[in-house]
C-alpha positions as CSV (number, residue, x, y, z in Angstrom):
1,X,19.2,-18.7,-9.7
2,X,18.5,-16.6,-6.6
3,X,16.6,-13.3,-7.0
4,X,18.2,-10.5,-4.9
5,X,15.8,-9.1,-2.2
6,X,13.4,-11.9,-2.9
7,X,11.1,-11.1,0.1
8,X,10.7,-7.6,-1.3
9,X,9.4,-9.0,-4.6
10,X,7.2,-11.6,-3.0
11,X,5.6,-9.0,-0.7
12,X,5.1,-6.5,-3.5
13,X,3.5,-9.0,-5.9
14,X,1.3,-10.6,-3.2
15,X,0.0,-7.2,-2.0
16,X,-0.6,-6.0,-5.6
17,X,-2.6,-9.0,-6.6
18,X,-4.6,-9.2,-3.3
19,X,-5.4,-5.5,-3.7
20,X,-6.5,-5.7,-7.3
21,X,-8.4,-8.9,-6.7
22,X,-10.4,-7.5,-3.8
23,X,-11.1,-4.2,-5.7
24,X,-12.3,-6.2,-8.7
25,X,-14.6,-8.3,-6.5
26,X,-16.1,-5.2,-4.8
27,X,-16.6,-3.4,-8.2
28,X,-18.3,-6.5,-9.7
29,X,-20.4,-7.4,-6.6
30,X,-21.6,-4.0,-5.2
31,X,-23.2,-1.0,-6.7
32,X,-21.4,2.3,-6.0
33,X,-22.3,3.4,-2.5
34,X,-23.7,0.0,-1.5
35,X,-22.8,-1.3,1.9
36,X,-22.7,-4.7,3.5
37,X,-22.5,-4.7,7.3
38,X,-20.3,-7.4,8.5
39,X,-20.4,-6.2,12.1
40,X,-23.3,-3.7,12.0
41,X,-22.3,-0.2,13.1
42,X,-18.7,-1.4,13.5
43,X,-17.3,-2.7,10.2
44,X,-18.9,-2.7,6.7
45,X,-17.8,-3.3,3.2
46,X,-18.9,-0.1,1.4
47,X,-18.1,0.5,-2.2
48,X,-16.8,4.1,-2.8
49,X,-14.4,5.7,-5.2
50,X,-11.7,8.2,-4.2
51,X,-10.2,10.7,-6.6
52,X,-7.9,12.1,-3.9
53,X,-5.1,10.8,-1.8
54,X,-5.4,8.8,1.4
55,X,-8.5,9.6,3.5
56,X,-9.8,11.6,0.4
57,X,-7.3,14.4,0.9
58,X,-7.0,16.5,-2.2
59,X,-10.2,15.1,-3.6
60,X,-10.9,15.8,-7.2
61,X,-9.0,15.1,-10.4
62,X,-5.6,15.2,-9.0
63,X,-3.3,14.3,-11.9
64,X,-0.1,14.4,-9.9
65,X,-1.2,11.5,-7.6
66,X,-0.9,9.0,-10.5
67,X,2.6,10.3,-11.3
68,X,3.6,10.2,-7.6
69,X,2.5,6.5,-7.4
70,X,4.5,5.7,-10.6
71,X,7.6,7.6,-9.3
72,X,7.5,5.8,-5.9
73,X,7.0,2.5,-7.6
74,X,9.9,3.0,-10.0
75,X,12.2,4.2,-7.2
76,X,11.4,1.2,-5.0
77,X,11.9,-1.2,-7.9
78,X,15.3,0.4,-8.7
79,X,16.3,0.2,-5.0
80,X,15.5,-3.5,-4.9
81,X,17.0,-4.3,-8.3
82,X,20.1,-2.2,-8.4
83,X,20.7,-1.4,-4.7
84,X,22.3,-3.6,-2.0
85,X,20.8,-6.7,-0.4
86,X,18.4,-5.2,2.1
87,X,17.7,-6.5,5.6
88,X,14.6,-8.6,6.0
89,X,12.4,-5.9,7.6
90,X,13.5,-3.4,5.0
91,X,12.6,-5.8,2.2
92,X,9.3,-6.5,3.7
93,X,8.5,-2.8,4.4
94,X,9.6,-1.6,0.9
95,X,7.8,-4.5,-0.8
96,X,4.5,-3.8,1.0
97,X,4.8,-0.1,0.1
98,X,5.5,-1.0,-3.5
99,X,2.6,-3.4,-3.7
100,X,0.2,-0.7,-2.3
101,X,1.6,2.1,-4.5
102,X,1.2,-0.1,-7.6
103,X,-2.3,-1.1,-6.6
104,X,-3.6,2.4,-6.1
105,X,-1.4,3.7,-9.0
106,X,-3.0,1.3,-11.5
107,X,-6.4,2.4,-10.3
108,X,-5.5,6.0,-10.9
109,X,-4.1,5.4,-14.4
110,X,-6.8,3.0,-15.6
111,X,-9.9,4.2,-13.8
112,X,-9.1,7.8,-12.8
113,X,-9.9,7.0,-9.1
114,X,-9.1,4.4,-6.4
115,X,-11.7,1.8,-5.3
116,X,-12.2,1.8,-1.5
117,X,-14.3,-0.5,0.5
118,X,-13.0,-1.2,4.1
119,X,-15.4,0.9,6.3
120,X,-14.7,1.1,10.0
121,X,-17.7,2.9,11.3
122,X,-17.1,2.5,15.0
123,X,-14.4,5.2,14.9
124,X,-15.9,7.1,11.9
125,X,-12.7,6.3,9.8
126,X,-12.6,7.2,6.1
127,X,-13.2,4.2,3.8
128,X,-10.0,2.6,2.5
129,X,-8.6,-0.5,0.7
130,X,-5.9,-3.1,1.2
131,X,-3.3,-1.1,-0.7
132,X,-3.7,1.6,2.0
133,X,-3.4,-1.0,4.8
134,X,-0.2,-2.5,3.4
135,X,1.4,0.9,2.7
136,X,0.9,1.6,6.4
137,X,2.1,-1.8,7.5
138,X,5.1,-1.3,5.3
139,X,5.9,2.0,7.0
140,X,5.6,0.1,10.4
141,X,8.1,-2.5,9.1
142,X,10.6,0.2,8.1
143,X,10.2,1.7,11.6
144,X,10.9,-1.7,13.1
145,X,13.9,-2.0,10.8
146,X,15.4,1.2,12.1
147,X,15.2,0.0,15.7
148,X,16.6,-3.5,14.9
149,X,19.7,-2.1,13.3
150,X,22.6,-1.9,15.6
151,X,24.4,1.4,15.8
152,X,27.9,1.4,14.4
153,X,30.8,3.5,15.6
154,X,34.1,4.4,14.1
155,X,35.6,4.8,17.5
156,X,37.8,2.1,18.9
157,X,37.0,0.6,22.2
158,X,39.1,1.8,25.2
């Protein structure tokens, strides 16, 4: 038996488990606010929680974010399950986005916040997690997919 859009499912599940495993490790290993400099002043692991969206936008108890994560996840699952066979870059992109959306969505439903820990201090970037990384990589894959597709035309050659 061959699973339709198999790269999508592999990417989604890999990202989801990697995200949840790393967040669990951080929550079990660090105290809230604790930081571990891996490259001092450049890159640290810093355990923080985020009740908002990416980069702490809309911080606070934002109920709609959990439902947005759920809606995006269900839409992507429906696309891969009921939709056409997707091109490789589309499968990878949508799968990475699904894995990230599920990872952060589970946090929002279960904990009421998202666990963040990747702290790039050199550029004073907000603390984030692997779900955030893979959502952005997934968007990049979808952009690549749009450039890889050849334009089609209904016009006949002359």
